[in-house]
N, C-alpha and C positions, 0 to 999 in steps of 0.2 A: 374442498370440493366434494360433491357427492355424486356417485354414479347413478344413472337412470337408464331405462330402456332407450338406447340411442345415445344421446349426448350426455356429457358430464355437466352437472349443475354447479355453476360457480357461486359459492356461498359468500356473497358480499357482506352479509351481516357478520360472519365470523372473521373475515379479513379485516373489516373496519374495526372490530373489537381489538384485533392485534395491533393495528395502526394507533388506535387511541392509547393502548398500553405502552407502546414505544414512545409516544408523545409524553405521556405522564412520567415515564422513567427519565426522559431527557429533561423535562421541566424540573423534576426534583433535583437532578444533578446540576442543572444550571443555577438553581437557587442555592444549593449547598456550596458550590464552588465559587460563585460570583455574586451571590446576593441579589440576583435579578429574577423577577417573576414576570413572565409574559402576560400582557393584558389585552383583552379583546373587548371592544366597544361595539354594541349592536344597537342600531337606531331603527325604531318602528314608528311609522307615521300612519295613524288611522287604526281601524279595528277589523281588518280583514281576518276572518277566522283561521284560515290556513296559515297566514303569516304569523298570527299569534302563537299557534302551535309550534311552528318552526323556531321562532325566537325563544320560546320557553325551553324547547329541547336543546337549542344551542347553549343557553345559559347553564342548564344542568350539566351538559357534557363538558363545557369549559371549566366549570368549578371542579368536576370530577377529575379532570386532568391536572388540577393543581394551579390553574391559571386564575388571574383576576378577571372577573366578569363585570362589565359596566353596561347596564341596559338603560336606554333612553327611549321612553314612550311618549310620543307627541300626538295631540289631537289631529283628526283628519283635516281640520280647517286651518292648521298651522301654515303661516306664510312661508314661501320658499326662502325668503331672506333670513327668517328665524332658523330654519334648518341649516342654511349655509353658515350662519354664525356658530351653531353648535359644532358643525364639522371643523370649522377653523379652530375652535377651542380644543377639540380632540386631536387635531393635527399637531397642536402645540404642546400637548400633554405628554411628558416623557413616560408616564406610567401606561400609556396606551400604545401598543405596538401594532394592533390591527383594528381597522374600522370597517364595519359592514353596515350598509344601509339596506334594509330589507325591501325588496321589490315585490309587487308593484307599488309605486307611489301614487298618491291621489292625483287625479287627472289634471289639476291646476299646476302641478309641478313638472319641471323639465328634468326628467331622470338623467339624461346625458350630462347636463350641466352639474347636477348634484354629484354624480359619480366622479366626474372629472375635477371636482373640488377637493376630493380626498387626496391626501399626500400619497403619491404612487408607491412609496415605500411601506405605507400602512394599508394599501389597497389589497386586503387578503382575499377578496373576491376575484381579483385579476381582471377587472372590467375597465380600469382607467385606460385611456387611449395610449398613454406611454407604455404601460405594460403590454397592451395588445401589440404595439409596434416592436417592443423588445422580443416578445415571443415570436413574432413573424419574421424577425431577422436572426433568430437563433441565439439571442443574448439572454443573460440572466434576467428573469422576470418573475413577478408573482403570477402563478398559473391558475386559471379558473378552477374551482374545486371539483366540479363534476367531471370535466374532461381529465383532470389529474387522477381522480379515482378510477376512471375507466382505464387509463394507462397502467395504473398499478395492477389492476385485475388482469389486463392483457399480458403484462410482463410475467406475472405469477403463473399464468396459464400456459403461455407459449415460450417464455424465455426470450431469445433473440427474435425481434420482429423484422429484422432487416430483409428486404426483398419481397415481403409479402404484399399481395394486393389487398388494399383496404378501401371499402366503400363506406362513406358517412352519409346517411340519409337525413338531411336537415342542414340548414345553413344559418342558424341563429348565431348571434354574436356570443351567446352564453355557452353554447355547447358545440354546435356543428363546426363553426370556423376554427375555434381553438383546438378542437379534437383533431381536425384535419392537420393543423399545424404540428401538433405533438406527434402524430403518426408520421408526418413527413420528416420531422427531426429524428425519428427512429429508423429512417431509411426505408419506410414503406413506399409503395407506389399508390398514391392516394387519389380517389375521385370523390368529389362532393356532389351528391345527388339531391333532388328536391321534388316537389309536387309536379313540376313542369318537365322533369326529365323524361325524354322519350325512351320507351321500353325500360321502365324502371325495374321491372321484375327481371328482365334479362341481364341488366347491369348488376343487380344484386347477386345473381348467380355466378358472377366472376370473382366474388370477394372471398379471400381467405379470412379476412376480418370484416365483419359487417356491424356497423354501429348505427342503431336506429334511434334517431332523435328528432322525429318529425311531428310528434304531438297528435297522432291519429290512432285511436285504439285498434289493436290487432291488424294493422294495415299490412304488415309484412308476413306472408304465409310461408308454410313449410316448403312449398314448391318454388319459392323465390330464393331458396338458400342452397348454396353449393354444399354437397355432402362433405361433412368433416369440418366445415367452417366454424370459426369462433364468433358467436353472436353476442353483442353487448346491447342490451335493451335499456335505453335511458328513459323511455316514456313512462309517465305516471298518469294514467287516465282513470277517472272515476266513472263507472257505468252502472246502470240499473239492469239487473239480470235476474229473472225468476223472482221478481219482487224484492230483491235485495241489492244493496249498494256494494260494489267491490272495486278493487284496483286492478287494472290490467295494463300491460305495456303496449308499445307500438308494434310488438311482434306477437303473432298468434302462437303462444307458447306450446299448446298441445300439438299443433302440426309441425312446429319448428324443431322442438326438442329431439324427436327421433332422427332428424336429418343432420343437425348440427353436431360438431365434435365437442363443443362446449357452449353453454348458454347461461346468461344471467336470468333469474326469475324476477317477477314483479308481483308483490313486493319482495324484499330481501336480497336484491342484487346490487344495482348501482346506488340506490337511495341512501343506504347507511354510509356509503363512502363519502358523500358530500360533506357532512359535518366533520367526519374524521379528517378529511383533507383541509377543511377550514382550520381545525386545530393545528394541523401540521404547518399550514401557511403562517399562522400566528406565531408559532415557535420559530419558524424560519425568519420572519420579519424581526423578531426580537433579537435573534442571533446576529443578523446583519446590522441592526441598529447599534449593537454593542461590540461589533468587530470580533465576534466569536465564531468558531467553526459551526457550520450548519449541517444537520443530518440530511441525508438524501432519502426521503420517504417515497420517491418514485421507484426505488429499487424493488425487485421482487422479494417476496417473503414477508408480507405484512404481519 
């Protein structure tokens, strides 16, 4: 973390590098001791430019961690039945411990049906309805990567989260809802807010922990933030400004940073944690599949 005029800047890029290093070390130890190599299969349907970049980066970092990377690229016009057949083969392949189907899928496909066709034990995105239910009841689950990364950063910044007031702005199945559940499991007092919340700004000012995952650029301003609060900005929004394209978060960083006790920047905050946690989840799935002890990457000190 780096100090700034006002809040501390949470360096997600550096933290994610530490997580990836721990994963790589554990993978090497797993192969040396047990002859097991974790394998991650990533399925991309269509040619969405952003998805192509994500898949390429995932493949690079998977291999850098010493894991086996299996990439399956299908044309946009692929029938859903064909995709389901591929998932069935990956479910049955003992060399594949994690399966990720890159979203969004083409419009003719039922994303929920596709995700729920993945073996829950190999669902390293944590989106399968069974994993959602396990997380919601406090049981051992595959946890969605972005919320898991946010939790790691919060634990590293604050230590014990017990008793803190947390407000999550955003109610998506991918970030908002699982983030709220993770914070509840940490004994926070949790409120889920959204675009229809009355006096959203006033509610945000009550938060010791404020997680912004609403998908609206710079929506949360400095005067919405309780002085000293920890702000986790999940938003990644591309805007045009002064004739240039740039990435900004859901938080207006310039006005928020002097008020917050600690804050994640965009880029360089939550974003790098997502792939790091994907690798951690793949390692966890591999350990569980082989009945081996699994590392706890949600502990502080990545």
